[in-house]
C-alpha positions as CSV (number, residue, x, y, z in Angstrom):
1,M,0.2,0.4,0.4
2,S,1.6,3.2,-1.2
3,A,1.4,6.8,1.0
4,P,-1.9,8.1,1.3
5,A,-2.7,10.6,-0.7
6,L,-4.7,14.1,0.3
7,E,-7.3,15.5,-2.4
8,A,-8.4,19.0,-3.0
9,D,-11.7,18.2,-1.3
10,G,-10.1,17.0,1.9
11,T,-10.5,13.4,2.0
12,I,-7.2,10.8,2.1
13,Q,-7.5,8.4,-1.0
14,L,-5.6,5.2,-0.1
15,D,-3.3,3.6,-3.6
16,V,-3.8,-0.4,-3.3
17,V,-0.6,-2.1,-4.5
18,K,-1.8,-5.4,-6.1
19,E,0.1,-8.5,-6.4
20,R,-0.3,-11.1,-8.8
21,R,0.3,-14.5,-6.7
22,L,1.9,-17.0,-9.4
23,K,2.9,-20.2,-7.0
24,V,-0.2,-21.7,-8.7
25,P,0.3,-21.4,-12.0
26,A,3.5,-22.3,-11.3
27,V,2.8,-25.5,-9.7
28,F,0.4,-26.5,-12.2
29,A,3.1,-25.2,-15.1
30,I,5.0,-27.9,-12.7
31,V,3.1,-31.1,-12.4
32,T,1.9,-30.9,-16.4
33,V,5.6,-31.0,-17.3
34,L,6.2,-33.9,-15.1
35,L,3.5,-35.7,-16.4
36,T,4.6,-34.9,-20.6
37,V,8.4,-35.9,-20.0
38,L,7.1,-39.2,-17.9
39,F,4.4,-39.9,-20.8
40,A,7.3,-39.1,-23.4
41,V,9.8,-41.0,-21.7
42,A,8.6,-43.9,-20.7
43,P,5.2,-44.4,-23.2
44,R,2.6,-47.7,-23.1
45,G,0.2,-49.0,-25.3
46,G,-2.8,-51.1,-24.8
47,T,-6.0,-50.5,-22.7
48,S,-6.5,-49.0,-19.1
49,I,-9.4,-51.0,-17.6
50,F,-11.1,-48.6,-14.5
51,R,-13.6,-51.1,-12.2
52,L,-16.2,-48.5,-11.6
53,G,-18.9,-51.0,-9.4
54,D,-18.2,-53.8,-7.0
55,P,-18.9,-57.2,-7.9
56,S,-21.0,-57.9,-4.5
57,S,-23.3,-53.9,-5.6
58,A,-26.9,-55.2,-6.4
59,I,-26.4,-52.4,-9.2
60,A,-24.0,-53.7,-11.5
61,I,-22.1,-51.3,-13.9
62,P,-19.3,-52.2,-16.4
63,D,-16.3,-51.9,-16.4
64,V,-14.5,-48.6,-18.7
65,E,-12.2,-49.4,-21.4
66,L,-9.7,-46.6,-22.1
67,P,-6.4,-46.3,-25.2
68,T,-4.2,-45.7,-22.9
69,G,-1.6,-43.5,-25.1
70,L,-4.3,-41.4,-26.4
71,T,-6.3,-41.2,-23.8
72,T,-3.3,-40.3,-21.4
73,W,-2.2,-37.4,-24.0
74,L,-5.5,-35.9,-24.4
75,L,-5.7,-35.7,-20.2
76,V,-2.1,-33.7,-20.6
77,A,-3.6,-30.7,-23.2
78,V,-6.9,-30.1,-20.6
79,L,-3.8,-30.1,-17.8
80,A,-2.4,-27.6,-20.3
81,A,-5.5,-25.3,-21.1
82,L,-6.3,-25.5,-17.0
83,T,-2.6,-24.1,-16.0
84,L,-2.6,-21.4,-19.2
85,W,-6.0,-20.4,-18.1
86,A,-4.9,-20.3,-14.0
87,A,-1.7,-17.9,-15.0
88,W,-4.2,-15.7,-16.5
89,I,-6.0,-15.1,-14.0
90,A,-3.1,-15.0,-11.6
91,W,-2.2,-12.1,-14.2
92,S,-5.0,-10.4,-13.4
93,Y,-4.1,-10.0,-10.2
94,R,-7.3,-12.5,-9.3
95,P,-6.8,-15.7,-7.0
96,V,-7.3,-18.4,-8.6
97,P,-10.6,-20.5,-7.3
98,L,-10.1,-23.8,-5.7
99,W,-12.6,-25.1,-7.9
100,I,-9.9,-25.2,-10.3
101,A,-6.9,-26.5,-8.0
102,A,-9.8,-29.5,-7.2
103,V,-10.3,-30.3,-11.4
104,F,-6.9,-30.0,-11.5
105,G,-5.8,-32.1,-9.3
106,V,-8.6,-35.4,-10.1
107,V,-7.9,-34.8,-13.9
108,G,-3.9,-35.0,-13.0
109,V,-4.1,-38.0,-10.8
110,F,-6.7,-39.7,-13.3
111,A,-3.8,-39.5,-16.1
112,F,-1.5,-40.9,-14.0
113,L,-3.6,-43.6,-13.5
114,V,-4.6,-44.2,-17.2
115,W,-0.2,-44.7,-17.9
116,A,-0.1,-46.6,-15.2
117,A,-2.9,-49.3,-15.7
118,A,-1.7,-49.9,-19.2
119,G,-3.1,-53.5,-19.7
120,G,-4.0,-54.0,-16.0
121,L,-7.3,-53.0,-13.9
122,V,-8.3,-50.3,-11.7
123,P,-10.7,-51.1,-9.1
124,L,-11.6,-47.8,-8.2
125,P,-14.0,-48.9,-5.3
126,S,-11.4,-50.5,-4.0
127,L,-8.5,-48.4,-4.9
128,L,-11.4,-45.2,-3.2
129,F,-12.1,-47.8,0.2
130,G,-8.4,-48.6,1.3
131,A,-8.0,-44.5,1.2
132,V,-10.6,-43.6,3.2
133,S,-9.4,-46.3,5.1
134,L,-5.6,-45.2,5.7
135,S,-7.1,-41.6,6.3
136,V,-9.1,-42.1,9.0
137,P,-6.0,-42.2,12.0
138,L,-5.3,-39.0,10.3
139,V,-7.9,-37.5,10.1
140,F,-8.6,-37.6,14.4
141,G,-4.7,-36.6,14.3
142,A,-5.4,-33.4,12.4
143,L,-8.8,-32.6,13.9
144,G,-6.8,-32.4,17.3
145,G,-4.4,-30.6,15.7
146,V,-6.4,-28.1,14.5
147,I,-9.1,-28.3,18.1
148,G,-4.9,-27.8,19.7
149,E,-3.6,-24.8,17.8
150,R,-6.8,-22.7,17.4
151,V,-6.5,-22.5,21.2
152,G,-3.2,-21.6,20.8
153,V,-1.1,-24.8,22.0
154,V,1.1,-26.5,18.9
155,N,0.1,-30.1,18.9
156,V,2.8,-31.9,18.0
157,A,2.8,-34.8,19.8
158,I,0.1,-36.1,17.6
159,E,2.4,-39.2,17.2
160,G,2.6,-40.1,20.5
161,Q,-1.2,-39.7,21.3
162,L,-2.5,-42.3,18.2
163,L,0.6,-44.7,19.0
164,L,-0.9,-44.8,22.9
165,G,-4.2,-45.0,21.7
166,A,-3.3,-47.8,19.5
167,F,-1.7,-49.6,22.6
168,S,-4.6,-48.4,25.0
169,A,-7.4,-49.7,22.7
170,A,-5.4,-53.1,21.9
171,L,-4.8,-54.1,25.8
172,L,-8.2,-53.5,27.4
173,S,-10.1,-54.4,24.2
174,S,-8.1,-57.6,24.4
175,I,-8.7,-58.1,28.4
176,T,-12.7,-57.1,28.2
177,G,-13.5,-58.5,24.9
178,N,-15.3,-55.2,24.0
179,P,-13.8,-53.3,21.1
180,F,-15.9,-50.2,22.7
181,I,-13.8,-50.3,25.9
182,G,-10.8,-51.0,24.0
183,L,-11.8,-47.4,22.4
184,L,-12.8,-45.3,25.2
185,G,-9.3,-46.7,26.6
186,A,-7.5,-45.1,22.7
187,M,-9.2,-41.8,24.2
188,V,-7.5,-42.2,27.8
189,G,-4.3,-43.1,26.4
190,G,-4.4,-39.8,24.4
191,V,-5.6,-37.5,27.0
192,L,-3.2,-38.7,29.5
193,V,-0.1,-37.2,26.3
194,A,-2.7,-34.6,26.0
195,F,-2.1,-33.8,29.6
196,V,1.4,-33.7,29.6
197,L,1.6,-31.3,27.2
198,A,-0.8,-28.8,28.1
199,A,0.8,-29.1,32.0
200,F,3.9,-28.0,30.5
201,A,3.0,-25.7,28.3
202,I,0.4,-24.3,29.9
203,K,1.4,-24.2,33.5
204,Y,5.3,-24.1,33.3
205,L,6.0,-22.1,29.9
206,V,7.8,-24.7,28.4
207,D,8.2,-24.1,24.2
208,Q,5.5,-26.0,22.9
209,V,7.5,-27.8,19.8
210,I,10.3,-29.1,22.5
211,V,7.3,-30.9,24.8
212,G,5.5,-32.1,22.2
213,V,8.9,-34.0,20.4
214,V,9.9,-35.6,23.8
215,L,6.7,-36.4,24.4
216,N,6.7,-38.7,20.9
217,V,10.3,-40.2,21.5
218,L,8.5,-41.1,25.4
219,V,5.5,-42.8,24.6
220,T,7.4,-44.7,22.1
221,G,10.2,-45.7,24.1
222,L,7.2,-46.2,27.1
223,T,5.0,-48.7,24.4
224,G,8.1,-50.5,23.3
225,F,9.0,-51.6,26.1
226,L,6.0,-52.4,27.3
227,Y,5.9,-54.1,24.2
228,G,8.2,-56.0,24.7
229,A,8.3,-56.7,28.4
230,L,4.0,-57.4,28.7
231,L,2.1,-58.0,25.0
232,V,4.8,-60.8,23.7
233,P,5.0,-62.9,27.2
234,N,0.8,-62.6,27.3
235,E,0.5,-62.5,23.1
236,A,-2.8,-64.6,23.7
237,Q,-4.3,-62.0,26.5
238,L,-3.4,-59.3,26.6
239,N,-2.9,-58.5,22.2
240,R,-5.9,-60.3,20.7
241,P,-8.4,-57.6,20.3
242,E,-11.5,-58.0,19.5
243,R,-11.8,-55.7,16.2
244,F,-15.0,-53.3,15.0
245,G,-17.0,-55.4,12.5
246,R,-18.2,-53.3,9.4
247,I,-21.8,-51.8,9.3
248,E,-23.5,-52.1,6.5
249,I,-26.3,-49.6,5.5
250,P,-29.0,-50.8,3.2
251,L,-29.7,-49.2,0.4
252,L,-27.0,-46.9,0.6
253,S,-24.2,-49.4,0.4
254,D,-25.4,-50.0,-3.0
255,I,-25.2,-46.5,-4.6
256,P,-22.5,-47.1,-7.6
257,V,-18.7,-46.2,-6.5
258,I,-19.5,-44.0,-3.2
259,G,-21.8,-47.0,-1.7
260,P,-19.3,-49.2,-0.4
261,V,-16.3,-46.4,0.2
262,L,-19.1,-44.2,2.5
263,F,-21.8,-46.7,3.8
264,N,-19.8,-50.3,4.1
265,Q,-17.7,-49.0,6.8
266,T,-17.0,-49.5,10.8
267,F,-18.0,-47.7,13.9
268,I,-15.2,-45.9,14.2
269,V,-15.2,-44.7,9.9
270,Y,-19.1,-43.3,10.9
271,L,-17.7,-42.0,14.3
272,M,-14.8,-39.6,12.0
273,F,-17.8,-38.7,10.0
274,V,-19.6,-37.3,13.0
275,T,-16.9,-35.9,14.4
276,V,-15.9,-34.3,12.0
277,A,-18.8,-32.0,11.2
278,I,-19.3,-31.4,14.6
279,V,-15.9,-30.0,15.1
280,A,-16.5,-27.7,11.6
281,W,-20.0,-26.6,13.2
282,G,-18.8,-26.2,16.9
283,L,-15.6,-23.8,16.2
284,Y,-17.6,-21.2,13.8
285,R,-21.1,-21.4,15.3
286,T,-21.2,-22.3,19.1
287,R,-19.9,-20.3,22.0
288,W,-17.2,-22.8,22.9
289,G,-15.7,-22.0,19.1
290,L,-15.7,-18.9,19.8
291,R,-14.1,-18.6,22.9
292,L,-11.4,-21.1,21.5
293,R,-10.4,-19.3,18.9
294,A,-10.6,-16.0,20.7
295,V,-7.9,-17.3,23.1
296,G,-5.8,-18.4,20.1
297,E,-5.6,-15.0,18.2
298,H,-6.0,-12.7,21.2
299,P,-5.3,-13.9,24.4
300,Q,-5.6,-11.2,26.9
301,A,-8.3,-9.8,24.4
302,A,-10.2,-12.9,25.9
303,D,-9.1,-12.6,29.3
304,T,-10.4,-9.1,29.5
305,V,-13.7,-9.9,29.0
306,G,-14.0,-13.3,31.4
307,I,-12.3,-15.8,29.7
308,K,-10.2,-18.0,31.4
309,V,-7.2,-18.5,29.1
310,A,-4.9,-21.2,30.5
311,A,-8.6,-23.7,31.7
312,T,-10.1,-23.0,28.3
313,R,-5.9,-24.0,26.8
314,F,-6.3,-27.4,29.3
315,W,-9.4,-28.6,28.6
316,N,-9.7,-28.2,24.5
317,V,-5.9,-29.4,24.4
318,S,-7.4,-32.7,26.2
319,L,-10.4,-32.4,23.9
320,A,-8.0,-33.0,21.2
321,G,-5.7,-35.7,22.5
322,A,-8.8,-37.4,23.2
323,I,-9.7,-36.9,19.2
324,A,-6.4,-38.2,18.5
325,G,-6.4,-41.1,21.0
326,I,-9.9,-42.8,18.6
327,G,-7.5,-42.3,15.6
328,G,-4.9,-44.5,17.2
329,A,-7.5,-47.1,18.2
330,F,-8.3,-47.3,14.4
331,F,-4.8,-49.2,14.4
332,T,-5.3,-51.9,16.6
333,L,-9.4,-52.0,16.6
334,V,-10.1,-51.9,13.0
335,S,-6.6,-52.3,10.9
336,V,-4.1,-54.7,12.7
337,P,-5.7,-57.2,14.3
338,E,-3.0,-57.0,17.5
339,F,-0.7,-54.0,18.7
340,G,3.1,-53.9,16.7
341,K,5.9,-51.7,17.8
342,D,5.8,-48.1,16.3
343,M,3.1,-49.0,14.3
344,T,1.9,-45.4,13.8
345,A,5.2,-44.7,11.2
346,G,5.4,-41.3,11.6
347,L,1.2,-41.0,10.8
348,G,1.4,-38.2,13.2
349,F,3.4,-35.5,11.8
350,I,1.4,-36.3,8.0
351,A,-1.6,-35.5,9.9
352,L,0.1,-32.3,11.6
353,A,1.1,-31.4,7.6
354,A,-2.8,-32.2,7.0
355,V,-3.5,-29.4,9.3
356,I,-0.7,-26.6,7.6
357,F,-2.2,-27.7,4.2
358,G,-5.5,-27.6,5.5
359,R,-4.7,-23.6,6.9
360,W,-6.4,-24.9,10.2
361,D,-10.0,-25.4,9.4
362,P,-11.6,-28.5,10.3
363,I,-13.0,-29.8,6.9
364,R,-10.0,-28.3,5.0
365,A,-7.4,-30.8,7.5
366,T,-10.0,-33.4,6.5
367,L,-9.4,-32.8,3.0
368,A,-5.8,-33.1,3.4
369,A,-5.5,-36.0,5.5
370,L,-7.6,-38.2,2.6
371,L,-5.3,-36.7,0.1
372,F,-2.2,-37.9,2.0
373,G,-4.4,-41.3,2.6
374,F,-5.2,-41.7,-0.9
375,A,-1.7,-41.4,-2.1
376,T,-0.8,-43.9,0.2
377,N,-3.2,-46.0,-1.0
378,L,-1.8,-45.0,-4.8
379,Q,1.4,-46.3,-3.6
380,N,0.5,-50.2,-2.8
381,L,-1.9,-50.0,-5.9
382,L,1.0,-49.1,-8.5
383,T,2.9,-52.0,-7.0
384,I,0.6,-54.5,-8.2
385,L,0.0,-52.9,-11.2
386,K,3.9,-53.2,-11.7
387,T,4.7,-49.7,-13.4
388,P,7.7,-48.7,-14.7
389,I,8.4,-46.3,-11.5
390,P,11.3,-48.4,-9.0
391,S,9.5,-49.5,-5.6
392,E,11.6,-46.7,-3.6
393,F,10.0,-43.9,-5.2
394,M,6.8,-45.6,-4.3
395,L,7.7,-45.6,-0.7
396,M,8.5,-42.1,-1.1
397,L,5.1,-41.0,-2.7
398,P,3.0,-39.8,0.1
399,Y,5.8,-38.2,1.8
400,I,6.3,-36.4,-1.6
401,V,3.0,-35.6,-1.8
402,T,2.9,-34.0,1.6
403,I,5.8,-31.6,1.0
404,L,4.5,-30.8,-2.2
405,A,0.9,-29.6,-0.6
406,V,2.3,-28.1,2.1
407,A,5.2,-26.2,0.2
408,G,3.4,-25.5,-3.2
409,F,0.4,-24.7,-2.1
410,A,-0.1,-23.5,1.8
411,G,3.2,-21.6,1.2
412,Q,3.2,-18.5,4.0
413,I,0.3,-18.7,5.7
414,R,-0.8,-17.4,8.7
415,G,-1.9,-19.4,11.4
416,P,-3.3,-18.5,14.5
417,A,-1.6,-15.6,15.8
418,A,-1.1,-17.1,19.6
419,A,-0.2,-20.4,18.4
420,G,2.8,-21.5,20.2
421,K,3.0,-18.2,22.5
422,P,2.8,-18.4,26.3
423,Y,0.3,-16.0,27.8
424,I,1.3,-14.7,30.8
425,K,-1.1,-12.6,33.3
426,G,-0.7,-9.0,33.7
């Protein structure tokens, strides 16, 4: 913004300096060039087959067969057109709409799948079902991160909350034979980690990032020790959790493509849908959400109107830990029939990246978590399809998507103003 100018009538005229934001078109251009080089260097012929229906579904949908070479180059042309359109919008000093980025992402992924599936079959419902399943811990972890940072506490300890939640769920479900007891135990495990984080960060004003990292290391070591000393010698009694089964919703589960993905899931997945809706509604539509955001943005102002900053932060960080603990329960009550050492494998940090990529919003963070889950499941599918891409690159794929998403699209964005900053009354 330039210096104000005084007009003849005494009014002040402010000249606003516009800025071209070319980051999104640049990312579009890089992705388009990379796909073009890939399709040119490693061309694949034949036919790519996409299965849209579930064989067990009441509604039969025929498979879709596409000529691999022609389809990939047509889709590259669409990507190039979207890139030019986005560049024109950005050059006109306007922000690129989110829906254009979404369309570009879908077309880009589809082009890559057509190339990868040459001479093979892509079961689309299974691909999406696996993506949703792999995203469940990330979604719960991201929601915990959103609540924590919105109230002013950086929750780096998501990894520890997931891991202790998985351990507690496996132990209690094995002892009681009831997965719901295991789920409650997972929530308690997440709250315990969050309690320590809140105590040191809020009460004793210790650096929140350092506390979170230390807690992750502590929980990793603790669960590893208990796994070897307690679960391994008593595996049949203490590490055989009763798991949740699938709950099929009649009629809805027969909807093509999305029916099996959304309406033939386990209790924890349905709980995830409800939790996302409640957190998104509560954060922006309730007094709880208003107080939470006020404490995270301007704690001193919140204090002057009677909001107890320390108590608000403490209880909301605990709530965040309980939600993240549910994500840990998914590992042992749905995904894997037993607890394993370090079984979360760094997903807590991916969830933290989803919080940033989602701009500290529950819905956007959930979509970011689904994107990372899709990338992980896509890695498994590409291995089955035997694409010419090296297997080492396949293992890197989810993390590459995470880096590109945060650095390429999130960029320099402002989080809650008071996140990570201790509040000293007076």
